[in-house]
C-alpha positions as CSV (number, residue, x, y, z in Angstrom):
1,M,2.5,-27.8,7.5
2,E,5.7,-25.9,6.5
3,E,7.1,-28.7,4.4
4,T,3.9,-29.2,2.4
5,F,2.5,-25.7,2.3
6,S,2.3,-24.3,-1.3
7,Y,3.0,-20.6,-1.3
8,T,2.3,-20.1,-5.1
9,V,-1.2,-20.1,-6.4
10,E,-1.0,-18.9,-10.1
11,Q,0.6,-16.4,-12.4
12,F,-0.8,-14.2,-15.2
13,A,0.1,-10.9,-16.9
14,D,2.7,-9.2,-14.6
15,L,1.2,-10.7,-11.5
16,Q,1.8,-13.7,-9.2
17,I,-0.7,-14.8,-6.6
18,L,0.6,-16.3,-3.4
19,R,-0.8,-17.7,-0.2
20,Y,0.3,-16.8,3.3
21,R,0.3,-19.0,6.4
22,V,-1.1,-17.8,9.7
23,P,1.3,-19.5,12.2
24,G,0.2,-19.4,15.8
25,F,-3.5,-19.0,15.1
26,E,-4.3,-22.4,16.6
27,Q,-2.6,-21.3,19.8
28,L,-4.8,-18.3,20.3
29,S,-7.6,-18.5,22.9
30,L,-11.1,-19.2,21.6
31,R,-12.0,-15.6,22.5
32,Q,-9.1,-14.3,20.5
33,K,-10.0,-16.5,17.5
34,M,-13.5,-15.2,17.6
35,L,-12.2,-11.6,17.7
36,V,-10.1,-12.4,14.6
37,Y,-13.1,-13.9,12.9
38,Y,-15.4,-10.9,13.6
39,L,-12.7,-8.3,12.6
40,S,-12.0,-10.3,9.5
41,E,-15.6,-10.1,8.4
42,A,-15.5,-6.3,9.0
43,A,-12.3,-6.2,6.9
44,L,-14.1,-7.7,3.9
45,E,-17.3,-5.7,4.1
46,G,-15.6,-2.6,2.7
47,R,-14.2,-4.2,-0.4
48,D,-16.5,-2.5,-2.8
49,I,-15.8,1.0,-1.3
50,L,-12.2,0.8,-2.7
51,F,-13.4,-0.3,-6.2
52,D,-15.6,2.8,-6.3
53,Q,-13.0,5.1,-4.9
54,N,-10.6,3.9,-7.6
55,G,-13.0,4.8,-10.4
56,K,-16.7,5.6,-10.8
57,Y,-17.3,2.8,-13.3
58,N,-15.2,0.1,-11.7
59,L,-18.0,-1.7,-9.9
60,Q,-20.3,-1.9,-12.8
61,I,-17.4,-3.1,-15.1
62,R,-16.3,-5.7,-12.5
63,R,-19.9,-7.0,-12.1
64,L,-20.4,-7.2,-15.8
65,L,-17.2,-9.2,-16.3
66,E,-18.1,-11.5,-13.3
67,T,-21.6,-12.1,-14.7
68,L,-20.2,-13.1,-18.1
69,Y,-17.5,-15.3,-16.5
70,V,-20.1,-17.2,-14.5
71,H,-23.0,-17.4,-17.0
72,F,-21.3,-17.7,-20.4
73,N,-22.0,-21.2,-21.7
74,G,-20.3,-20.9,-25.0
75,N,-16.8,-22.1,-26.0
76,R,-14.3,-21.2,-23.3
77,D,-11.4,-22.9,-25.0
78,T,-10.3,-20.0,-27.1
79,E,-7.6,-17.4,-27.0
80,E,-10.1,-14.5,-26.6
81,F,-11.8,-16.1,-23.6
82,R,-8.4,-16.7,-22.1
83,L,-7.6,-13.0,-22.5
84,F,-11.0,-12.1,-21.1
85,E,-10.3,-14.2,-18.0
86,I,-6.9,-12.5,-17.6
87,Y,-8.4,-9.1,-17.8
88,L,-11.0,-10.0,-15.2
89,K,-8.3,-11.3,-12.9
90,R,-6.3,-8.1,-13.4
91,V,-9.4,-6.0,-12.5
92,W,-9.8,-8.1,-9.3
93,F,-6.1,-7.6,-8.4
94,S,-6.1,-3.9,-9.0
95,N,-9.5,-3.2,-7.5
96,G,-10.4,-1.5,-10.8
97,I,-9.4,-1.1,-14.4
98,H,-6.1,0.8,-13.7
99,H,-2.8,-0.9,-12.7
100,H,-2.6,-1.2,-8.9
101,Y,0.9,0.2,-8.9
102,A,1.7,2.1,-12.1
103,C,-1.9,3.6,-12.2
104,D,-2.1,3.3,-16.0
105,K,-5.3,1.8,-17.5
106,F,-4.7,-1.7,-18.8
107,V,-6.6,-2.1,-22.1
108,P,-8.0,-5.6,-22.8
109,G,-6.3,-8.1,-25.2
110,F,-9.7,-9.1,-26.5
111,S,-11.9,-7.0,-28.8
112,S,-15.1,-5.0,-28.1
113,D,-16.9,-7.3,-30.6
114,Y,-15.9,-10.3,-28.5
115,L,-17.2,-8.6,-25.3
116,S,-20.5,-7.8,-27.2
117,M,-20.8,-11.4,-28.2
118,L,-20.4,-12.5,-24.5
119,I,-23.0,-10.0,-23.5
120,D,-25.4,-11.2,-26.2
121,A,-24.9,-14.8,-25.0
122,V,-26.4,-14.3,-21.5
123,S,-29.8,-13.2,-20.4
124,P,-30.2,-9.4,-19.9
125,S,-31.8,-10.2,-16.5
126,V,-28.5,-11.2,-15.0
127,L,-26.6,-8.1,-16.3
128,P,-25.7,-5.3,-13.9
129,L,-27.7,-2.6,-15.5
130,A,-27.7,0.8,-13.7
131,G,-31.1,2.4,-13.0
132,E,-33.3,2.5,-16.1
133,E,-30.6,1.9,-18.6
134,D,-30.9,-1.0,-21.1
135,V,-28.1,-3.2,-22.4
136,Q,-27.2,-0.9,-25.3
137,A,-27.0,2.1,-23.0
138,M,-24.7,0.2,-20.6
139,C,-22.4,-0.8,-23.5
140,N,-22.4,2.7,-24.9
141,K,-21.2,4.0,-21.5
142,L,-18.8,1.3,-20.5
143,F,-17.1,0.3,-23.7
144,P,-15.1,3.5,-24.2
145,V,-14.0,3.3,-20.6
146,I,-12.8,-0.3,-21.0
147,F,-11.3,-0.1,-24.5
148,S,-10.3,3.4,-25.4
149,P,-6.7,4.3,-24.2
150,D,-7.6,8.0,-24.2
151,V,-10.6,7.7,-21.8
152,M,-9.6,7.8,-18.1
153,P,-6.0,6.8,-19.0
154,K,-4.6,7.2,-15.5
155,R,-6.0,6.6,-12.0
156,V,-3.6,9.0,-10.4
157,N,-1.8,11.5,-12.6
158,Q,1.3,13.1,-11.1
159,T,2.6,14.9,-14.2
160,D,4.0,18.3,-13.2
161,G,2.2,21.2,-14.7
162,E,-1.1,19.4,-15.4
163,D,-4.4,19.7,-13.6
164,L,-3.9,16.6,-11.4
165,V,-7.6,16.3,-10.4
166,Q,-9.2,16.6,-13.8
167,T,-6.6,14.2,-15.4
168,S,-7.0,11.5,-12.7
169,A,-9.7,8.8,-12.9
170,A,-9.8,8.2,-9.2
171,N,-13.3,8.9,-7.9
172,Y,-12.5,11.4,-5.2
173,Y,-13.5,14.6,-7.1
174,E,-16.3,15.4,-9.6
175,G,-16.7,18.6,-11.5
176,V,-13.9,20.4,-9.7
177,T,-10.5,21.6,-10.8
178,Q,-7.2,21.1,-8.9
179,S,-7.2,24.8,-8.1
180,E,-10.8,24.7,-6.8
181,A,-10.1,21.7,-4.6
182,E,-7.0,23.3,-3.1
183,T,-8.8,26.5,-2.5
184,F,-11.7,24.7,-0.8
185,Y,-9.5,22.9,1.7
186,A,-7.2,25.9,2.2
187,R,-10.3,27.8,3.5
188,Q,-11.2,24.9,5.8
189,K,-7.8,24.9,7.2
190,A,-7.8,28.6,7.7
191,L,-11.1,28.5,9.5
192,G,-10.1,25.6,11.6
193,S,-6.6,26.8,12.5
194,T,-5.4,25.0,15.6
195,D,-2.4,23.1,17.0
196,E,-4.4,19.9,16.5
197,P,-5.6,20.1,12.9
198,V,-7.8,17.3,11.6
199,M,-7.0,15.8,8.2
200,Y,-9.5,17.8,6.1
201,G,-11.1,16.0,3.2
202,M,-9.9,12.6,4.4
203,N,-13.3,10.9,4.3
204,S,-15.2,12.5,1.6
205,K,-15.7,13.0,-2.2
206,L,-15.6,16.7,-3.3
207,V,-18.3,17.5,-5.8
208,K,-19.4,20.6,-7.7
209,E,-23.1,20.7,-8.6
210,Q,-24.9,23.8,-10.0
211,G,-21.8,25.9,-9.2
212,Q,-21.7,24.8,-5.5
213,I,-18.8,22.7,-4.1
214,T,-19.7,20.3,-1.4
215,E,-18.4,17.2,0.3
216,Q,-20.1,13.9,0.2
217,V,-19.0,12.3,3.4
218,W,-18.4,8.6,3.8
219,K,-20.5,7.7,6.8
220,V,-23.8,6.1,7.9
221,G,-26.5,8.0,6.1
222,G,-23.9,9.4,3.6
223,M,-21.9,8.0,0.8
224,Y,-21.1,4.2,1.2
225,S,-23.6,4.0,4.0
226,E,-24.7,0.3,3.4
227,A,-21.1,-1.0,3.5
228,I,-20.3,1.1,6.6
229,E,-23.3,-0.2,8.4
230,R,-22.2,-3.8,7.7
231,I,-18.7,-3.0,8.9
232,I,-20.3,-1.6,12.1
233,D,-22.3,-4.7,12.6
234,W,-19.2,-6.9,12.7
235,L,-17.3,-4.3,14.9
236,E,-20.1,-4.5,17.4
237,K,-19.7,-8.3,17.5
238,A,-16.0,-7.8,17.9
239,E,-16.6,-5.6,20.9
240,T,-18.2,-8.4,22.8
241,V,-15.0,-10.5,22.6
242,A,-12.5,-7.7,22.9
243,E,-9.4,-8.4,25.0
244,N,-9.5,-5.4,27.3
245,E,-11.1,-2.0,28.0
246,K,-8.6,-0.2,25.8
247,Q,-9.6,-2.3,22.8
248,I,-13.3,-1.8,23.6
249,Q,-12.7,2.0,23.5
250,V,-10.9,1.7,20.2
251,I,-13.8,-0.2,18.6
252,R,-16.4,2.2,20.0
253,L,-14.6,5.3,18.8
254,L,-14.2,3.8,15.3
255,I,-17.9,3.0,15.2
256,E,-18.7,6.5,16.3
257,F,-16.5,7.9,13.5
258,Y,-18.3,5.7,11.0
259,R,-21.7,6.9,12.3
260,T,-20.8,10.6,12.4
261,G,-18.0,11.1,9.9
262,S,-16.4,13.4,12.4
263,L,-12.7,13.9,11.8
264,H,-12.2,15.0,15.4
265,T,-13.6,11.6,16.4
266,F,-11.2,9.9,14.0
267,D,-8.3,11.6,15.8
268,E,-9.7,10.4,19.1
269,Y,-9.9,6.9,17.7
270,S,-6.4,7.1,16.3
271,I,-5.0,8.2,19.7
272,A,-6.8,5.4,21.5
273,W,-5.6,2.9,18.8
274,L,-1.9,3.8,19.1
275,K,-2.1,3.7,22.9
276,D,-3.5,0.1,22.9
277,T,-0.2,-1.7,23.0
278,S,-1.2,-4.6,25.2
279,S,-3.8,-6.4,23.1
280,R,-2.5,-9.5,21.2
281,V,-5.0,-9.1,18.4
282,D,-5.0,-5.8,16.6
283,F,-6.6,-4.3,13.4
284,V,-6.8,-1.4,11.1
285,N,-10.1,-0.6,9.5
286,G,-11.0,2.6,7.7
287,F,-9.9,5.5,5.4
288,I,-6.2,5.5,5.9
289,E,-3.7,6.1,3.1
290,S,-3.8,9.0,0.6
291,Y,-1.6,7.6,-2.2
292,G,-4.7,7.2,-4.4
293,D,-5.5,10.9,-4.3
294,P,-3.4,13.0,-6.7
295,L,-3.5,15.8,-4.1
296,G,-2.6,13.4,-1.3
297,M,-5.5,14.2,1.0
298,K,-8.4,11.7,0.5
299,A,-7.9,8.3,2.0
300,S,-8.6,4.9,0.4
301,W,-10.4,2.3,2.5
302,E,-8.3,-0.5,3.8
303,S,-8.2,-3.1,6.6
304,I,-5.9,-5.7,8.1
305,V,-6.4,-8.0,11.1
306,D,-3.3,-9.3,12.8
307,F,-1.9,-10.6,16.1
308,K,1.4,-10.1,17.7
309,D,4.3,-12.5,17.0
310,L,5.7,-12.5,20.5
311,E,9.2,-13.9,19.6
312,A,9.8,-11.6,16.6
313,T,8.5,-8.5,18.3
314,R,11.6,-8.5,20.5
315,R,13.5,-7.0,17.5
316,T,11.1,-4.1,17.0
317,E,10.8,-3.4,20.8
318,L,14.6,-3.0,21.0
319,I,14.5,-0.5,18.1
320,S,11.5,1.5,19.4
321,G,13.0,1.5,22.9
322,E,15.9,3.4,21.6
323,A,13.9,5.9,19.6
324,Q,15.3,9.0,21.4
325,W,18.8,7.8,20.8
326,F,18.2,7.4,17.0
327,E,16.5,10.8,16.9
328,D,19.3,12.5,18.7
329,H,22.0,11.0,16.5
330,S,20.3,11.6,13.2
331,P,22.4,13.6,10.7
332,V,19.6,16.2,10.2
333,D,19.7,19.8,11.5
334,V,18.9,20.1,15.2
335,R,16.0,22.5,14.4
336,F,14.1,19.6,12.8
337,K,14.6,17.0,15.5
338,K,12.2,16.1,18.2
339,K,13.5,17.0,21.7
340,S,11.2,14.3,23.2
341,V,10.2,11.3,21.1
342,K,6.9,10.1,22.5
343,G,4.8,7.0,22.3
344,V,6.8,5.0,19.7
345,S,5.6,1.4,19.8
346,A,6.5,-1.3,17.4
347,K,5.8,-5.0,16.9
348,V,6.1,-7.8,14.4
349,V,2.7,-9.3,13.6
350,T,1.1,-12.2,11.8
351,A,-1.5,-11.1,9.3
352,A,-4.8,-12.9,9.6
353,I,-6.7,-11.2,6.9
354,L,-6.2,-8.4,4.3
355,G,-8.9,-6.1,2.9
356,G,-9.5,-3.1,0.8
357,D,-6.3,-1.3,-0.3
358,L,-4.2,-3.9,1.4
359,Y,-5.6,-6.8,-0.7
360,P,-4.5,-8.6,-2.8
361,S,-1.3,-6.4,-3.0
362,T,-0.2,-5.3,0.4
363,A,2.3,-3.5,2.5
364,I,4.8,-5.4,4.6
365,G,5.0,-2.7,7.2
366,I,2.6,0.0,8.6
367,N,3.2,3.1,10.6
368,L,0.1,4.9,11.8
369,P,-1.6,7.3,12.5
370,N,-0.8,9.7,9.6
371,S,-1.7,12.8,11.5
372,N,1.4,14.9,12.1
373,W,0.2,16.5,15.3
374,I,-0.8,13.1,16.8
375,R,2.6,11.8,15.9
376,S,4.4,14.7,17.6
377,V,2.2,14.7,20.8
378,H,1.2,11.1,21.2
379,G,3.5,9.1,19.0
380,S,2.8,6.3,16.6
381,K,2.4,2.5,16.3
382,S,4.4,0.5,13.8
383,V,3.9,-3.0,12.6
384,T,6.1,-5.3,10.5
385,I,4.1,-8.1,9.0
386,G,6.3,-11.2,9.4
387,N,4.3,-13.9,7.7
388,L,3.9,-11.9,4.5
389,T,7.6,-11.3,4.2
390,E,8.1,-15.1,4.8
391,A,5.7,-15.9,2.0
392,Y,7.5,-13.5,-0.4
393,N,10.9,-15.0,0.5
394,R,9.9,-18.6,0.2
395,A,8.1,-18.0,-3.2
396,A,11.2,-16.3,-4.6
397,R,13.8,-18.9,-3.7
398,G,15.7,-20.2,-6.7
399,N,14.0,-18.0,-9.3
400,G,17.2,-16.8,-10.9
401,F,16.6,-13.1,-10.4
402,R,19.7,-12.4,-8.3
403,E,22.0,-14.4,-10.6
404,E,20.8,-12.3,-13.5
405,F,21.1,-8.8,-12.0
406,V,23.7,-9.0,-9.2
407,Y,27.2,-7.8,-10.2
408,G,29.3,-10.7,-8.9
409,D,29.9,-13.6,-6.5
410,T,30.9,-11.2,-3.6
411,E,27.5,-9.4,-3.8
412,L,25.6,-12.7,-4.3
413,A,27.2,-14.1,-1.1
414,L,26.3,-10.9,0.8
415,L,22.7,-11.2,-0.3
416,D,22.4,-14.9,0.4
417,K,23.9,-14.5,3.9
418,Y,22.2,-11.3,5.0
419,A,19.4,-10.1,2.8
420,D,16.5,-11.6,4.7
421,I,17.8,-10.1,8.0
422,T,18.6,-6.7,6.6
423,D,15.4,-6.4,4.6
424,D,13.3,-7.0,7.7
425,L,15.5,-4.6,9.7
426,H,15.2,-1.9,7.1
427,T,11.4,-2.2,7.2
428,D,11.5,-2.0,11.0
429,L,13.6,1.2,10.9
430,H,11.5,2.7,8.1
431,E,8.2,2.1,9.9
432,C,9.1,2.2,13.6
433,L,11.4,5.2,13.5
434,G,11.7,6.8,10.1
435,H,8.1,7.9,9.7
436,G,7.9,9.0,13.3
437,S,11.2,11.0,13.2
438,G,11.7,14.7,12.8
439,K,9.2,17.5,13.1
440,L,7.5,20.3,11.2
441,L,8.5,23.9,12.0
442,P,5.7,25.9,13.7
443,G,3.1,27.1,11.2
444,V,4.1,24.6,8.4
445,D,1.1,23.0,6.7
446,A,1.3,19.2,6.7
447,D,0.1,19.3,3.1
448,A,2.6,22.0,2.0
449,L,4.4,19.6,-0.4
450,K,1.1,18.8,-2.2
451,A,1.5,16.1,-4.9
452,Y,5.2,15.5,-3.8
453,G,4.4,14.9,-0.2
454,S,4.1,11.2,-0.3
455,T,7.3,10.7,-2.3
456,V,9.3,12.9,0.1
457,E,7.8,11.2,3.1
458,E,8.7,7.7,1.9
459,A,12.2,8.9,0.9
460,R,12.6,10.3,4.4
461,A,11.7,7.0,6.1
462,D,13.8,5.0,3.7
463,L,16.8,7.2,4.2
464,F,16.5,7.0,8.0
465,G,16.5,3.2,7.7
466,L,19.4,3.1,5.3
467,Y,21.6,5.5,7.3
468,Y,21.2,3.5,10.6
469,L,21.6,0.1,9.0
470,A,25.3,0.7,9.0
471,D,25.4,2.1,12.6
472,S,27.3,0.2,15.3
473,K,24.2,0.8,17.5
474,L,22.5,-2.1,15.7
475,L,25.5,-4.4,16.5
476,E,25.3,-3.2,20.1
477,L,21.6,-4.1,20.3
478,G,22.3,-7.5,18.8
479,L,20.1,-6.9,15.8
480,L,22.8,-7.6,13.1
481,P,25.2,-10.5,13.2
482,D,28.3,-8.5,12.1
483,A,29.6,-5.2,10.7
484,E,29.3,-6.5,7.1
485,A,25.6,-7.3,7.1
486,Y,24.3,-3.8,6.2
487,K,26.1,-4.0,2.8
488,A,23.4,-6.5,1.6
489,A,20.7,-3.9,2.2
490,Y,22.7,-1.2,0.5
491,Y,23.4,-3.3,-2.6
492,S,19.9,-4.5,-3.0
493,Y,18.5,-1.0,-2.5
494,M,20.8,0.6,-5.1
495,M,20.3,-2.2,-7.6
496,N,16.5,-1.9,-7.2
497,G,16.4,1.9,-7.3
498,L,18.8,2.2,-10.3
499,M,17.7,-0.8,-12.4
500,T,15.5,-3.6,-11.4
501,Q,12.3,-1.7,-10.3
502,L,12.1,-0.6,-13.9
503,V,10.6,-4.0,-14.7
504,R,7.4,-2.5,-13.3
505,I,7.2,0.3,-15.9
506,E,5.8,0.1,-19.4
507,P,8.2,1.2,-22.2
508,G,8.0,4.9,-22.8
509,H,6.4,5.7,-19.4
510,T,7.9,7.6,-16.5
511,V,7.9,6.7,-12.8
512,E,4.6,7.6,-11.3
513,E,4.1,5.7,-8.0
514,A,5.4,7.4,-4.8
515,H,7.4,4.5,-3.5
516,M,9.1,3.9,-6.8
517,R,9.9,7.6,-7.2
518,N,11.3,7.6,-3.8
519,R,13.7,4.7,-4.4
520,Q,14.8,6.0,-7.8
521,L,15.3,9.5,-6.3
522,I,17.6,8.2,-3.5
523,A,19.6,5.9,-5.8
524,R,20.1,8.4,-8.6
525,W,21.0,11.2,-6.2
526,V,23.7,9.3,-4.4
527,L,25.0,7.9,-7.8
528,E,25.4,11.5,-9.0
529,Q,26.8,12.9,-5.8
530,G,29.3,10.1,-5.5
531,K,30.3,10.1,-9.1
532,T,33.7,11.9,-8.7
533,D,34.8,9.4,-6.1
534,K,33.2,6.4,-7.9
535,V,31.2,5.5,-4.8
536,V,28.6,3.7,-6.9
537,E,29.0,2.9,-10.6
538,M,26.9,1.5,-13.4
539,V,29.2,-0.9,-15.2
540,V,28.7,-2.9,-18.4
541,R,30.1,-6.5,-18.6
542,E,29.5,-8.8,-21.6
543,G,26.7,-6.5,-22.8
544,K,24.9,-6.4,-19.5
545,T,24.6,-3.4,-17.1
546,Y,25.2,-3.9,-13.4
547,V,25.4,-1.8,-10.2
548,R,28.8,-1.9,-8.5
549,I,29.3,-0.3,-5.0
550,N,33.0,0.6,-4.4
551,D,32.7,2.4,-1.1
552,Y,29.9,1.4,1.3
553,L,30.9,3.7,4.1
554,H,31.0,6.7,1.7
555,L,27.6,5.6,0.5
556,R,26.3,5.8,4.0
557,T,27.6,9.4,4.3
558,L,25.7,10.3,1.1
559,F,22.5,8.7,2.5
560,G,22.9,10.9,5.6
561,R,23.4,14.1,3.5
562,L,20.3,13.4,1.5
563,L,18.3,12.6,4.7
564,A,19.3,15.9,6.1
565,E,18.0,17.7,3.0
566,V,14.8,15.7,2.7
567,Q,14.0,16.4,6.4
568,R,14.7,20.1,5.8
569,I,12.3,20.1,2.9
570,K,9.6,18.4,5.0
571,S,10.1,20.5,8.1
572,E,10.1,23.8,6.2
573,G,7.4,22.8,3.7
574,D,9.7,23.8,0.9
575,Y,7.4,22.9,-2.1
576,E,9.8,24.1,-4.8
577,A,12.7,22.1,-3.4
578,A,10.6,19.0,-3.2
579,R,9.4,19.5,-6.8
580,L,12.9,20.0,-8.1
581,L,14.3,17.0,-6.2
582,V,11.5,14.6,-7.3
583,E,11.4,15.8,-10.9
584,T,15.2,15.8,-11.3
585,Y,15.9,12.3,-9.9
586,G,12.7,10.4,-9.3
587,V,10.6,10.6,-12.5
588,Q,12.5,10.1,-15.8
589,V,13.6,6.8,-17.2
590,D,16.6,6.0,-19.3
591,P,14.9,4.2,-22.3
592,I,18.0,2.2,-23.3
593,L,18.6,0.9,-19.8
594,H,14.9,0.3,-19.4
595,A,14.7,-1.8,-22.6
596,E,17.7,-3.9,-21.5
597,V,16.3,-4.6,-18.0
598,L,12.9,-5.6,-19.5
599,R,14.7,-8.0,-22.0
600,R,16.7,-9.6,-19.3
601,Y,13.8,-9.9,-16.9
602,K,11.5,-11.4,-19.5
603,R,13.8,-14.4,-20.0
604,L,13.3,-15.3,-16.3
605,H,9.5,-15.7,-16.8
606,L,8.8,-13.9,-13.5
607,A,6.1,-11.6,-12.4
608,P,7.2,-8.2,-11.0
609,Y,4.1,-7.8,-8.8
610,K,2.8,-10.2,-6.1
611,G,-0.4,-10.4,-4.1
612,F,-2.2,-12.8,-1.9
613,V,-5.4,-14.9,-1.5
614,N,-6.7,-14.8,2.0
615,P,-7.2,-17.8,4.3
616,V,-10.8,-18.7,5.1
617,Y,-12.0,-18.8,8.7
618,I,-14.7,-21.3,9.6
619,L,-16.7,-21.2,12.8
620,Q,-17.3,-24.5,14.6
621,T,-20.4,-24.7,16.7
622,D,-22.1,-27.2,19.0
623,A,-25.7,-28.4,18.9
624,E,-26.9,-25.3,20.7
625,G,-25.1,-23.0,18.2
626,K,-22.4,-22.0,20.6
627,V,-19.0,-21.4,19.0
628,T,-16.5,-24.0,20.0
629,D,-13.6,-23.2,17.7
630,V,-12.5,-21.3,14.6
631,L,-10.6,-23.2,12.0
632,V,-8.4,-21.8,9.2
633,S,-8.4,-23.1,5.7
634,Y,-5.8,-22.4,2.9
635,T,-7.5,-24.2,0.0
636,E,-9.6,-21.4,-1.7
637,G,-8.4,-20.5,-5.2
638,Y,-8.0,-17.0,-6.6
639,A,-11.1,-16.8,-8.8
640,E,-13.1,-18.8,-6.3
641,Q,-12.3,-16.3,-3.6
642,M,-12.9,-13.2,-5.7
643,L,-16.3,-14.6,-6.9
644,R,-17.3,-15.5,-3.3
645,Y,-16.3,-12.0,-2.1
646,A,-18.4,-10.5,-4.9
647,R,-21.4,-12.5,-3.8
648,E,-21.1,-12.0,-0.1
649,Y,-19.8,-8.5,0.3
650,A,-21.7,-6.5,-2.4
651,N,-22.3,-3.4,-0.3
652,V,-22.0,-0.5,-2.7
653,K,-24.6,0.2,-5.3
């Protein structure tokens, strides 16, 4: 399989579509395979929830485009139809009309007249008209949203000084201002003051109607009820083939949360989930990450189904088993350290299916739950997704990127020899220990950093990993081959943060996304702080800019200093310091360097963003209908999969 497996599916716009293998699936027991199948169906049923969360018109726009793509019988061999197809593929990839990473709306390359022609060419009976509207009313509503750069220009706006709620197109608020939303949840927190605070607003849309502000809760009988009921149906099937009592309890609590919308039940579920460390098959399903909310409170729907890679998990178990040592030896102030690190578990997994906000673009590591009090009392569970990293690495081999941007032969040799190892290890340290390290001081609100919270948290976890990559402890544990290996991670991180991640930004734009802000913040801060000693330099050779690291050990010291400050900001809830740090180092872009990087990258004909099509699981049954096996297929194409999902998982009206 490995020799003939094709990881690359197609490429368009700034996107490349890949496949991932699911090695080891055939060796699972029939019961485990059925569990993967049922959980995978649950992972796909929530797809339309995310489209709606990302923008109130996304579903109708997507369904309109899909209808035209399927039913248009005119000439498809034209430039405008090709541009129409690319636009639809981008909408699929981004789960909406805004870029999945940069959050800017992408305006079509075809004209509104062309879209009108496509609409006129199909029967009105197949168009996704809403309620009593006719075709013209639908066009009057949707065309400005699709074509006007000034209508809903950003899904998530993070511009300092603006009303982040009213200027963001994400569908988490309606009719309320940022101030009203913050006041609403501040009151909830004050009324519910406790040592075990729930994550207020996590699973609801905040709406102002007739002067009254209320929450529309995502639950059975509430918002997204039909999709949630279908998710529950598959979870109930999964319960019948669960591996053990702990896993049964996890599934039952998740179902109860979906039925009631109770945030206290969600905390119970989260605790039960993180304590289930013995099950081979695992999953995440629900409202999890808050990057899509400009205020960092409301959670997008996502799912992943995976199973433990027994061999590779040894690495993460070694790391998590030493969690207290890493906490004790961290360079942060002792006031912000945990005296007792609890419940840190970590594993390397094989992804079996991706859904919601983890599809098609996905994380390669996950650390949950996000509740600060649960982390401090019960711990957390971390996963590194090994088969996705493998797919990325194999698809990137020989693409010329390193040769174009890496400073010299010494650095190239470092990356060729160590980069795969150190990248995986940095992800492990980031997820297994970084997110779970440190503590808030008593009385500090977990949301005190507001819009800067996500960036600061990602910087904290990245810095934790960077600092310890150069520690002899990793050699002692046998996780690195030698004392030079860490340099590969340091070089690739600085090159990315200072230069190459700029390929993901449009000319004239600033850095918006939290992970990108975090990486630039770290890289620019250490560049400036080490300037006198020339720890890191930006050098120009033959008209091209490169990153050169002159003192790797001094660079580690700078990472440690910044980690100490970022942890202080987090622990004390110092909003003004967070704002100053992020705005000074993480947001602005040097336009001259940006233009150069884009020019050089364009010549490589690469796509800066990558995502996946899922494998397809097929039940095998005997004459009596009893399941005898579950097979996995890797042949479904990108458009084929997206259109099938649109037909089979249309659960939000």
